[in-house]
N, C-alpha and C positions, 0 to 999 in steps of 0.2 A: 504493500500499500504506499502511495506517495504521501509525503508530508504536505499538509495544506499550506505551510509557510515555506516560501522559497527565498533564499538569501542569494543575491547576485553580487559578484565581486571578483576580486583577485586575491588569492590566498596570502600573499606576502604584504598586503596592505594593513597598516596599523588599525584603521577604522574597522576593517573586516575582522581582524583578530579580536578587537574589543567587543564587537557585536557577537561573534561566536562565543566568546566567554560569557557575555551577558545571557544569551539564549540558553547555553548549557547550565549556568547557575540557576536559572529560573525554570529549568526542565521544560523548555519549549522545543518540541520536535520540529526540525526543519530540514530542507534539502538545500545543498549548496550548489549553485550554478557558477562555474568558473568561466569567466569571459575568455581567458587566455586559451583554455582547452576546448570549450564548448561554443565560443562565440556568442553573438547576440543577433537577432534578426530585426529587419526593418519594421515589421509589423509590431513586435513587442516594444521597440523604441517609440513608435508612433502612439501606441496605447498609453505608454507612460507619459509622453508629452501631453496627450489629451487630458490625462488625469492630474498631473502635477505641474505641467508647463516645462518647456525646453529650458527656460531660464534657470529653473531649479535643478535640472538634470545635467546640464552641461557644466562640467567643472573647469572654470576658467582660471583657477588658482594653482593648478598642479603643474608639474614640470613638463608633461607632454604638451599641454596647451601653450606654455611659454615657448616651446620649440616650434610649434606649428602656427602660432598666432600671426606672424608676419605675412603668411600667405592669405590671411583673411582681413588684413588691414584695409579699411575703407569700404568693405562690403557690409551691407545691411544684413544682420543676423536674422534669420527666419527659422521657423520650425523645420522646414525641409532641409535647409542648410545645416542646422544643428544635428539633425538626424544623420545626415550623410557624413558629417565629421565624426560623430560617435560610432558609426558603423566602421569607418576606416581606422579610427584611433580609439578603441574601446577603453583605453586608460583615461579618456576625457569624460567618461560617465562618472558622475559623483557616486561615491560609495559610502555606505552600502545602499543598495536598493533592495527593499524587502516587500514581497507581495504576501499579503495575509489572507487573501480571498475576498476581503472587503476593502482593504486599504493598500495604497502603494506608499511606502515610507522611503524617504531619501535622506541619507546622512545619519550619523550616529546621534541619537537624542534620547538619553536615558529617561527623561521625564515622559516623553511620548511612549517609549517602550513600556514604562510602568503602567501607563493607561491602557495600552493595547494588549499587552501580554500579562 
């Protein structure tokens, strides 16, 4: 049986490590989806953007973004462009992303986790 909670991320990310520790400490069953091994598809990214907004999902503070940002200078960022960037550079997806079945949570936020889990 699949866990109803899916944690999306990259295993060596500190936010992912903290989230896994939190979920384990609170006995929350989850499935881990590794972007590096399993990838992420356009349909899923579009769903997340519809639910939480591309602005929340696209991590423009990380090292990957800083490396690729010059290529997008002067371009108006839109949802389709953000999705295409996240597809090509999945390290630009803010972590963690957690699907609970009813919510899509983005980023480590213990207060929110305490409310949801």
